[in-house]
N, C-alpha and C positions, 0 to 999 in steps of 0.2 A: 733254783728256779728264779729267773729275773722278776723283780717286782713289777706288778701291773700298774701303770699310771692311770689308765682310763678304761672304764667299761662302757661300751656302747650298747644300749638295750633297744631292741626292736620288738614291739608287739605286732604280731602278724596274723591277720584274719582275711582269707580270700584275696590275697594280693599277688597271685602268681605272675601277673603281668608286670609288676613293678619291683618286687623285693630284690631280685638279683642286681638290678641297676643301682638300687639304693645301697646295698651291702658292698658292692664293688667300689662305690665312691668313698667308702671308709677303708677298705682293704688296701687301696693305693696310697694311703696317707703315710707320711714320714714324720719323725720328730718326737713321737711318743711311743712307749710300749703299751699297746692296747689289746683288748679282747672284744669280740662281738658276740652278743647273746641274742639269739633269735628265739622268741617265745611264740610258738604256733598256738593260737587260741582257738583250737577246734575247727580249723578251716575245713570247708566242704569242697573246695576245689583242689588243685594240685600243689598248693603252696608247700606243704610239709615234704612231700616227696621231691619236689624241685630243689629246695634248699639242702636236703640231705644229699642229693646227688651232686649238686654244684659245689658243696663245701665239705664233703666227706674227708678229704685229705688235707684240710686246712686247720692247723692246730690253734689258730686264733679264734675260730668260730665254734661256739657252743650252740646246740639246737635242743630246745626243750619243748615238749608237747603237753598241752593240758586241754581239758574240756572247755568249751566256750564259756567264758566268764566276763568278757569285755576287756577293752584295751587297758583300763586302769588296773585290773587284777593281773593282766599279763605283765605289765610293768612292775608290779609288786613282786611277781615271781622272778623276773629278771634281776631285780635288786637283790633278792635273797641269794642268788647264785653269783653275784658280782664280786670280783676280787680287787677291782681298781680302787685307788685312792679317790678318784673323781668319777662321777656318773654322768653320762650323756644319754638322754632319752630321745631317740629319733622316731619319726614316723616312717613306715615301710614303703612309702611312695615318694619320698623326697630324697634329695642328695645334698652333699656339702661341697664347699670350695676345695679345689685340689691341694691348696697349701694351708688348710685350716689347722691341722694338728702341728705342723711345723711352726706356725706363728704362735699357737697357743703354748707349745713347749717352751719357746723363748720367753713368753710372758710369765709362765709359771716359775721359771728359773730366775727371772730378773726381779720378781716381787719379794721385797724383804719383809713385808707385813702380811699376815694371814688374812684370808677372806673366805666367806662362806660359800659364795657362788660367783661365777663369772657370767656376765650378761652381754650378749652380742646381737648384732642385727641380722635380719633375714631379707631375702629378695623373694618377692611373690611372683610366681610364674603361672599363667593360665594354661590349663591342660588343653583347651580347645583352640586357642588362637595364638599361643606362644608369646602373648604380650607380657611385659615385665614391669613390675612396680618396684622402684628402688626405695630404700629407707633413707630418711634424712635424720641427721644426728645433731645433738646440742653440743657435742664435744668433738674435737679434731684428733685427739690422741687418747690412749687408755687412761682411765682415771679411777683411783681407788676411792669409793664412796664410804666414808667412815660412819660410825653410829649416829653422830650428831648431824650428819649431812643427808641421811636417807630420806627424811621427810621432804627436804628441799628438792632432792633428786626426783622423788615421785611426783611432787608438785610441778616439775618441769615437763612431765610427759604430755605430749600433744594428742590431739584427737586421733591421729593416724598411727599411734603407737600401741594399738591394742594387741597386735601379735607380739611385739617386743615385751609387753607387760605380762600377758596372760599365757603365752605358749610355753610349754615346758622345753621345747626344742631350741629356744633361744638362750639356754642356760646350761652350763656345766657346773655340777653341784658336788661339793665335798661330801663323800659318803659318811664321814664322821658326823657332819652337821645333820644329815638325814636321820641317822641312827639315834643320835643324842636326843632329837626332838620327836622321835617315833612317827616320822612322816610316812604316810602311806597314801596311795591313790584311793579315792572312794569308788564305790561300785556303780556310780552313775554311768549310763551308757554313753553320754556325751558330757563335755565340760569338766571331766575330772582333772584334766591337766591344768585348767584355769584355777580350780579350787586348790590344787597342789601348789601352784605358783604363788597364790595369795599367802599361803602359810609361810613360804620362803621369805617373802618381803616382811611379813609380820615378825619373824624371829631372827632375821639376819642382823649381825653386828657390823658387817662390812661386805661390800659388793665391789667386784672389779668390773667396771663397764668398759667394753671394747667397741669402738665405733667402726666396726667392719661387718659386711654382709657375708658371714661364714655359711649361713644356712639358706638353701634354695627350697622354698615351700611351693608345692604345686597345688593350686587351688582349683576347685570345681571338678574334682575327679568323680565320675559316676560311681555310686556304690559306697563312697566314703561316709563316715558318720555325719559329716557336716552337710552333705548334699542329699542323703537319704531322707525320703519323706517321712517325717516323724512328728505328728502334732503335739506329742508330749515332751518334745525337746525343750520347749520353753520353760517347763518346770525346773529343769536342770540349770537353765540360764538365769532363772530368777534366783536360784541358790547362789550363783556367781555374783549377781548384782548385790544381794544382801550381804554376802561375805566380804565383798569389796568395800561396801559402805561401812560395815562394822569395823574393818581394819582401818579405814580412813579416819573414822571417829576416834578409835583407840589411840592412833598415832598422831592425831591432830593434823591430818592431811586435808587440804582445802581445794583439791583439784576437781571442782564441780564440772568444768567443761569436759574433762576426760570421762568422768562417770556418766554424764548426760549423753555424750556421743556413743558410749558403749551400749547404754540402754536402748538408744534409737537404732543401733546396729542389730540388736536382738529383735526389735520390732520389725525392722526391714526384712530380716532373715525369715521371720515367721510369715509375714505377708507374702513373700516371694514363693512360699511353698503351698499356698492356698490354691485349691482347685474345686471343681464341681463335686468331686467324689468326697473330699474331706472337709467341705465347707462347714457342715454342721458341727464337726468336732472342733474346728478352729473357732467357730462362733461361741461354743460353750466355754472354751479356754479364755477367749477375749473378755467374756463376761465375768469370769472368776475374780474374786476380790484381790487375790495375790497378783494377778496380771495387771490390774488397774493400779495397785499400790506402788509398783515400781515406777510408774509414770509420774508419781508425785515427787520422785527424787530428781526429775529432769528440770534443769534450770533453762527455761525456754529461751531466755535472752542469749544464752551461750551457743544455741544451735544455729547452723547455717539455714538458709531459706529452704533448701531441699529437705532437711530433717525436721524443720518446723511443719512442713506439709505432712510428713510421715506421722508426726505427733498428733495432728488433728485427725488424720484418717484412721489412726489406730483406735480412736474413740468409737468408731462404727465399723463393725466387722463386715457389713455388706459393701461399704465404700472401700474397705481394705481389699475385699475380694475383687472388686473392679480394678483397683490399682495393681493387683498382683500380676495381671496380664501385661501391664506396661513395664513392670520391673523385669519380668522374664525376657521381654523383647528389647 
């Protein structure tokens, strides 16, 4: 049996409208010997039957079913069954560039030095209006980031690099690195990929950075974990803020602008989901000590005018509620 270079893991929950297109974007790839692992996480729509029917004759595709445990646990299950030397965690509603694996195959063969994970860019596409946001990079060609360069590399992250930094789908990770460090996704309903990514940066000895937009992320899909109305999501995001800050302190990283911008993105996201029905819940959360504490980490001078306004409005849940209508519109 030919050795598997790459395992592509999809956590799938109620994504019957998107999963086939996502998997097909992988199956058309060339340049690597890969497998696809779809973990159905207790879907209540037709996701499981659809993928079984569509890929029943494809030897590259494994389909696993489990009771609903969340996308993090579904990724953990996929990792358990993965045979590849490298692991790539995709979301089931996104796609990848047609030549991604071909280019990555060349890079893997050309690198004489080992690295723990590969980091690459993404293109953000809006589900509703097809608008595209491209990524800007600090490097023009692939660069191996060595142990003594990782702090400087993370310090170079700009405010708009949150997807690059936190998203698990901007990384191809050596399975041996994951196993050696006992990395697993947490059981949080949201933000487990960000927590996982922080662990990668904390333990990595070297990173291969590739300044190309290999991944196409579709934002604002209805029903996704990020758009679903969930007043308790901020508790998971507070964990991400605290874990990021802890890692920055441990490694001597001084990127205050990046952390401040991410905190204000969290605030903006929470404000945008406020409405008449859930106002009382958000009001309670905004008054909690831990919600106020993360704002202490914001370096106000580092913020743009727009986010300075969000900073002040977040101090008052009623003003935030009034602002939420403007954000949505």
